[in-house]
C-alpha positions, 0 to 999 in steps of 0.5 A, spaced: 515 539 476 509 537 480 509 535 487 510 528 486 516 528 482 519 533 487 518 528 493 520 523 488 526 526 487 528 527 494 526 520 495 521 522 501 515 519 500 511 513 501 505 510 498 499 507 502 494 503 499 487 503 501 480 501 499 477 508 502 477 514 498 477 521 500 482 521 506 485 527 508 490 523 513 492 516 514 490 514 521 493 508 525 489 502 526 489 496 529 486 492 523 493 492 520 497 490 525 502 485 523 510 484 524 509 483 532 508 491 532 504 492 538 498 498 538 495 502 532 499 503 526 499 505 519 503 501 514 506 504 507 512 503 502 516 506 497 514 501 492 508 503 489 506 496 486 507 493 493 502 498 496 497 497 491 496 490 493 493 493 500 487 497 496 482 491 498 481 488 505 485 481 505 489 477 511 494 472 511 488 467 512 486 469 505 491 465 501 494 471 497 501 470 495 505 477 494 512 477 492 518 480 488 518 486 492 525 489 490 525 485 484 522 486 477 516 484 476 513 484 483 507 479 483 500 478 487 497 471 486 489 471 489 485 466 490 479 466 485 474 466 491 476 473 492 474 476 486 468 479 489 473 484 493 476 487 487 470 491 484 470 497 489 473 504 488 480 504 491 486 509 492 493 509 493 495 515 497 502 519 497 504 521 504 511 524 506 516 519 509 515 523 516 515 519 523 515 512 519 520 507 521 522 501 517 520 494 519 525 490 521 529 486 516 524 488 511 526 494 506 520 495 502 515 496 508 515 502 513 510 503 519 508 509 523 504 510 530 502 517 528 497 520 523 500 521 516 498 527 512 496 526 505 500 529 499 496 526 493 490 521 492 491 517 486 484 514 485 482 508 481 476 504 479 478 498 482 484 494 486 485 491 479 486 497 475 490 500 481 495 494 481 496 493 474 497 501 473 502 500 479 506 495 475 504 489 480 503 482 476 496 479 478 495 472 477 489 467 480 490 461 483 
């Protein structure tokens, strides 16, 4: 059994999607603040497909639709004009669920105001390959 399988069996890991590769730790920042949580935070999810949607930079203003987080299959609908954001390498980071709190009323999203240590980095050629591998259905609008 490898380290990820060991943590999965404990249900003690989260996934963090990032357009940045080579991180040893995930530091809170204010670029990701949402849900009325004040200050610098790091977001993560036990849902690998959901976390994969954050392997490229986007905001609610971009018109992306993300859904079915707790159902199969989860999906993302991306406006065609954002395709240029989906060409760079990215990573999903496996991090230990230590110091993270569940976002109120959202059972698939967690946040922390502390730096999170990386257990394993899963590198991808681009966000599309990451999202598909993670099981996120992609469509264009």
